[in-house]
Phi, psi and omega in degrees: 000126179279134180237135178283332183205146177295340181266358183291126179235097179247164176305323179295317179296316182295321179296319177295320179298312180295322184287323190250337191237327187296130184276072184300319182294321178296320178296316179301311183298321179296310182291322185280337183057038179171170183274329180270128185306133175234177180298336178301334177254312188291338177250024180269139177275135169239141177233146186236136173254118182260170177305141183085014179061032172283129186241123183241120182251174171062041170264149177212160189217156182266346184200168176296323181295320179293321177298313180299319180300318180289321178298318178295326179289317180281325188048061185286158172289334174193165171222155187238159183240135178243206184274171166275124182265172178288346175215166179297127181307324180292342180256013189299332182285350180265356179242161178298140179307323181290342181267358180252095184226151176288133182251308184231145179196137175304147171282123186238151177226152179225126175240123185244133183298332181298337177288354176255009185297333179287346184249310187292147183245347185275326184220172175207167178056232185277352182287153180206149177216176182297329181294308183282343174301338179301332175295316178295319179300316178297320179297318179297315179303312183293308184292319180299315179293315182298314182291330177283311188279323184267332182247350175078012179289147183235325189259083186243123182250116175266132183227123175297136187283351180099347179219288191225021182201193182212147178245152175233131176242124178248120189252009176302150178304319180297326179288316180302325187272357181300135174282170177298321180297318179292323177296318179298318180294318180296314180296322179299323180290341180260352184272112180250324181263120181232161177100189183282202186264004175285177184249027169289164186304127182239349184271123181219077186237008183244153175290321174226170181298333185259351184292153183295160174294136179305141181307328181298341182257000182299316180297317178298320180301316181294317179298314184285328178298324178292338185257344187302312183300311182291315186283307188276316186275318184265300186300305183268340181048053192297336185254017181289316182276162178298320178300321181292313182283335174294323177298320177295315183295334176295341180265355181277123187280349180258106184299325180295315179294319179300318181290321177301313181292325179298319178293320181291323189270337182299123179077002181267171176240038181287137182289163177299322180298312181292326177296317180295317179296322179294318177299315180296325179295313181292331182295337181297334180257014182247136177278334183267335182271077188269178177298330178298322178297317181290326175296318179295323176296315177305311181294318183298324183274338189231344185290147182305135175261104187264133172279091191299327184297331180296327189267345192280337190236137179295331184272010177288138179263144180223141182305135181291146172303149177074009168291168180250131177283125187293337182274322184259338186078000181280147179274142179281090189261151173297151181233135177281114183297332180288346179237026185298329181290340179271347185287133178236111184301331182293336183265003178295138182299142176261163181297321179295317178300316182294319179292326176295316178298323179294317177299319181291333180285339177101172183299138178089355179286157176226196185301338181293343179261014182234176179286004173281340187306309182299332180284320176292322177299318177297318178298313181294324178294320176299314180297322179301320177297320177296313183295324177297319180291320177299318180296318178295322179296321178293320178296320179294317179296321179294319179295322179293323178298319179297317180296319179296324181292000000 
């Protein structure tokens, strides 16, 4: 297939991608947590976005092959995954409305770069580069560690959104079974940054202004403190402009110091690093400008900005891994959290690039002959960990049944 651009996303290109490259079997195994179809897949909702923003919900399938057949028939711009319901979504009209309820669903998170627009200086809106991706990388480091160490989750899949953000899918049994109330409580415990996109104080995690940072945030504080200098002061140079340093001074609790710095910085070309060092120097003689104030500034500039609504409800739909973003042509690929700092969204394979590689590989080739392979391998390795745990749980349950008998 001849392509004018690696970023070109046409119906013809998408159909070829779904037919030749999309890893339907890997997706099935991940959602199903096994090779033989279970309700985790057969009663799972899929929704499709067609050309012209036509949106079709409540589809369900018995196998990966059936899903692929429908995707090829619809040729959607993308498709989304929802919960496992009490009945097959396609049969929902045949059961009582009260009997059609979401039962199980991965715990999901969404982090979008536009929520950092008040801070980042290199890009804005839908644009993204390796420099501002460092905000997402910091968020992944913090959330991945927190969710593992404080909540005990193990099976966490990070997926690049294809343009300006990242999604997280948690497939542990405990995560799947969370009620909406439990999801809201969990997300609330992780929400540190609140309010709109302005830079007025958003951190509210203390009982009083002087009380210590909650222990749950100590790990995040250490991780983010290591990144603050490079990300905020050097990389983004956040306090270089008047708008930038005025935003910082609004967070300074000592009005006298804030006014002194305002006079010093107005009309100057002092770097963000030197401004920060000057603030820390003056803080030594202030009773109100305590370590708690600096911790709150650290969190406000670097702590993950979570789209809480995505995580609160089991019936929320989220774009499936390996879909193609229609604006960039990039594939929504899994990301290794241990190597998140090396990840560059600009270098993610595009649908055009993959189809070109497929053409060059010759007739009969599939995704294994393209640059999609390492991402599918990472996805399959993640699924293997889930399936091993499911198998051990079944063996344990079987052994307990024998003992009870």
